[in-house]
C-alpha positions in Angstrom: 3.3 51.3 48.4 7.0 50.5 47.8 6.4 47.1 49.4 3.4 46.5 47.1 5.3 47.5 44.0 8.1 45.2 45.0 5.6 42.3 45.5 4.1 43.0 42.1 7.5 42.9 40.4 8.4 39.7 42.2 5.0 38.1 41.2 5.4 39.2 37.6 9.0 38.0 37.4 8.0 34.6 38.9 5.1 34.4 36.4 7.3 35.1 33.4 9.9 32.6 34.6 7.2 30.0 35.2 5.8 30.6 31.7 9.2 30.4 30.2 9.9 27.1 32.0 6.5 25.7 30.7 7.2 26.9 27.2 10.8 25.5 27.3 9.7 22.1 28.5 6.8 22.1 26.0 9.2 23.0 23.1 11.7 20.4 24.3 8.9 17.7 24.3 7.7 18.9 20.9 11.1 19.0 19.1 13.1 16.3 20.9 10.8 13.7 22.4 7.3 13.6 20.8 6.9 11.3 17.8 6.3 13.9 15.1 8.1 15.2 12.0 7.8 18.1 9.5 9.5 15.9 6.9 6.4 14.3 5.4 5.6 13.7 1.7 2.4 12.8 -0.1 3.0 9.7 -2.3 0.8 8.0 -4.9 1.0 5.1 -7.3 1.4 6.1 -10.9 0.5 3.7 -13.8 2.5 4.2 -17.0 0.3 3.5 -19.9 2.1 1.9 -22.9 0.5 0.2 -26.0 1.1 -3.5 -26.6 1.0 -2.9 -30.4 2.6 -0.2 -32.5 0.5 2.2 -34.6 -0.5 5.7 -35.5 -2.7 7.6 -33.0 -6.0 8.7 -34.5 -7.9 9.8 -31.4 -6.9 11.3 -28.0 -10.2 11.8 -26.1 -8.6 13.0 -22.9 -6.7 16.1 -21.9 -3.8 16.6 -19.4 -4.8 16.4 -15.7 -8.3 15.1 -16.6 -10.0 12.7 -14.2 -10.9 9.4 -15.8 -12.7 6.3 -14.6 -11.4 2.8 -14.9 -12.2 1.6 -18.4 -12.4 5.0 -20.1 -10.5 5.2 -23.4 -7.2 7.2 -23.3 -6.1 7.0 -27.0 -6.9 5.0 -30.1 -4.6 3.7 -32.7 -5.4 3.4 -36.4 -7.4 0.1 -36.7 -7.1 -0.4 -40.5 -3.9 -2.5 -40.4 -5.4 -4.6 -37.6 -8.6 -5.3 -39.5 -6.6 -6.2 -42.6 -4.6 -8.6 -40.5 -7.9 -10.2 -39.3 -9.1 -10.7 -42.9 -5.8 -12.2 -43.8 -5.8 -14.6 -40.9 -9.4 -15.6 -41.6 -8.5 -16.4 -45.2 -5.6 -18.5 -44.1 -7.8 -20.4 -41.6 -10.4 -21.0 -44.3 -7.7 -22.3 -46.7 -6.3 -24.6 -43.9 -9.8 -26.0 -43.2 -10.4 -26.8 -46.9 -7.0 -28.5 -47.1 -7.8 -30.5 -44.0 -11.1 -31.7 -45.5 -9.3 -32.7 -48.7 -6.7 -34.7 -46.8 -9.3 -36.3 -44.5 -11.3 -37.5 -47.5 -8.2 -38.7 -49.2 -7.2 -40.7 -46.1 -10.7 -42.2 -45.9 -10.6 -43.3 -49.5 -7.3 -45.0 -49.1 -8.5 -46.8 -46.0 -11.5 -48.1 -48.0 -9.3 -49.8 -50.4 -8.5 -52.5 -47.9 -5.5 -54.6 -48.6 -4.5 -52.7 -51.7 -2.9 -49.9 -49.6 0.0 -50.9 -47.4 0.3 -50.0 -43.7 3.1 -47.6 -44.5 1.0 -45.6 -47.0 -1.9 -45.4 -44.5 0.5 -44.1 -41.9 1.7 -41.4 -44.3 -1.9 -40.3 -45.0 -2.8 -40.2 -41.3 0.3 -38.2 -40.7 -0.7 -35.7 -43.4 -4.1 -35.3 -41.7 -2.5 -34.7 -38.3 -0.1 -32.2 -39.8 -2.9 -30.3 -41.4 -4.8 -30.3 -38.1 -1.8 -28.6 -36.5 -1.8 -26.1 -39.4 -5.5 -25.3 -38.8 -4.8 -24.8 -35.0 -1.9 -22.4 -36.0 -4.2 -20.5 -38.4 -6.9 -20.2 -35.7 -4.3 -18.9 -33.2 -3.1 -16.4 -35.7 -6.7 -15.2 -36.2 -7.2 -14.9 -32.4 -4.0 -12.9 -32.1 -5.1 -10.5 -34.9 -8.4 -10.0 -33.1 -6.6 -9.4 -29.8 -4.3 -6.8 -31.5 -7.4 -5.0 -32.8 -8.8 -4.8 -29.2 -5.4 -3.5 -28.0 -5.5 -0.7 -30.5 -7.7 1.1 -28.0 -6.0 1.8 -24.7 -8.2 2.2 -21.6 -7.5 3.6 -18.2 -6.5 0.8 -15.8 -7.6 2.7 -12.6 -9.6 5.6 -11.5 -7.3 8.6 -11.5 -5.9 11.6 -13.3 -4.2 11.7 -16.6 -0.7 13.3 -16.2 2.3 14.0 -18.4 0.2 13.8 -21.6 2.5 14.4 -24.5 0.5 12.7 -27.2 -1.2 14.1 -30.2 -3.2 12.7 -33.2 -0.7 11.6 -35.8 2.0 10.5 -33.4 3.4 7.0 -34.0 3.7 4.9 -30.9 5.7 1.7 -30.4 4.8 -1.2 -28.2 6.1 -1.1 -24.7 6.9 2.7 -24.7 4.8 4.7 -22.2 3.3 7.8 -23.7 1.2 9.0 -20.7 0.6 8.2 -17.1 -2.4 7.9 -14.9 -2.3 8.8 -11.2 -4.3 6.3 -9.1 -6.7 8.5 -7.2 -7.4 5.8 -4.7 -3.8 5.2 -3.7 -2.7 8.4 -1.9 -0.6 7.9 1.2 2.0 9.8 3.3 5.6 8.9 4.0 6.7 10.5 7.2 10.5 10.5 7.8 10.9 10.2 11.6 14.2 10.7 13.4 15.4 7.4 15.0 15.3 9.0 18.4 11.5 9.3 18.1 10.8 5.8 16.8 10.1 4.6 20.3 6.6 6.2 20.0 5.8 4.9 16.5 4.0 1.5 16.1 2.0 -0.1 13.4 -1.7 0.8 13.9 -1.1 4.0 15.9 -3.3 6.9 15.0 -1.7 9.8 13.2 -2.5 13.4 12.2 -1.4 14.9 8.9 -1.3 18.6 8.2 -0.4 19.8 4.7 1.8 22.9 4.4 -0.8 24.7 2.3 -4.0 23.7 4.2 -5.3 24.3 7.7 -7.2 21.1 8.0 -5.8 18.2 10.1 -6.3 14.9 8.3 -6.7 11.7 10.3 -4.7 8.6 9.5 -2.9 5.6 11.0 0.5 3.9 10.7 0.4 1.2 8.1 4.1 0.1 8.1 7.6 1.0 9.2 10.6 0.7 6.9 13.1 -1.9 8.1 16.2 -0.5 6.5 17.8 2.6 5.0 20.9 3.1 3.0 24.2 2.8 4.8 26.9 5.0 3.1 29.6 2.8 4.6 28.2 -0.3 3.0 29.4 0.1 -0.6 32.3 -2.2 -1.5 35.5 -1.0 -3.1 37.1 -2.3 -6.3 38.4 -5.3 -4.3 35.0 -6.2 -2.9 35.9 -5.0 0.6 33.6 -2.7 2.6 34.5 0.9 2.2 34.3 2.6 5.7 34.5 6.4 6.0 37.5 7.1 8.3 36.0 10.4 9.4 33.6 10.2 12.3 31.9 13.5 13.2 31.6 14.4 16.9 28.0 15.5 16.4 25.9 12.6 15.3 22.8 13.4 13.4 19.8 11.1 13.9 18.9 9.1 10.9 15.4 9.4 9.4 13.2 6.3 9.1 10.3 6.2 6.6 6.9 5.5 8.1 3.9 4.9 5.9 0.7 6.6 6.9 -2.7 5.8 5.5 -5.1 8.7 5.2 -8.4 7.7 6.7 -10.3 10.8 5.4 -9.4 13.6 3.0 -11.7 16.6 3.1 -13.3 17.6 -0.2 -11.7 21.0 0.0 -8.2 19.5 0.0 -6.5 18.8 -3.3 -3.9 16.1 -2.9 -0.9 16.1 -5.2 2.1 13.7 -5.0 5.1 15.5 -3.6 3.3 17.8 -1.2 5.0 18.4 2.1 3.3 17.9 5.4 3.7 17.6 9.1 3.0 14.1 10.6 2.2 13.5 14.3 1.8 10.0 15.7 -0.3 9.3 18.8 -3.6 10.5 20.2 -4.1 14.2 21.0 -3.1 15.1 24.5 -5.9 16.1 27.0 -4.1 18.3 29.5 -3.4 22.0 29.0 0.3 21.5 28.4 -0.5 18.5 26.2 -2.9 20.5 24.1 -0.2 23.2 23.7 2.2 20.5 22.6 -0.3 19.1 20.1 -1.0 22.5 18.7 2.7 23.2 18.2 3.2 19.8 16.5 0.4 20.4 14.1 1.2 24.1 13.2 5.0 24.4 13.4 
């Protein structure tokens, strides 16, 4: 019996040591070698919507965080001023056309007089006609601009997405070029994974990737689209003389720099609500098949 107990203790001790070694090697691979990072962020393109003409807001048919399709109206400016501008431009065009007819008829009559009218006078009348033609073109362009401004009094969504940062109400006065709301492009979500430079050996364009958001259990598939080719160097800023300012302090422990890697999401489950700024874990490379490899994959996806 004592021998059996001793044997059992030895076997248990060796088993625990073996498991500890396996776990230690697995954790080392997971944290130090495998191409993965917990420093991932969801990104998206945001379109700032700004009017091209000033005016008073008379309609806001959307609410904050509402989904809109491309071409849906976002807000409407008072069209009265733009319609009056069209009428004014139309009247100027009509007057310019009548003036052109008058000068053309006058020029024809002068030309019909034959030798009575000198060449200099004919040139003056022809020049008057050409000048009036230019005036008609200018009046027509002014009318086209007035019609375009009326069309621009209604602002439409340029993309399929979500209205955000809506701080606009009926009665507000907006100026041209000043953004009053933004639309998040729902078709442009991607993930930026910030990988330590020591792990970049395993990251290549086209590699498969797995993304796990902090608030969800689902693993979303993706692939590497691009790798950033440069990050900021704190030693690169010039001083007042234009010389490179190099920090004289060099720490003994060097921290690995993080390189941005862009990940395209191949599929997003319907149950997952993406929002720009979410944090996630990103793993690059296919899932491991072996027992230890599966453990490494699980640790990468869930730590």
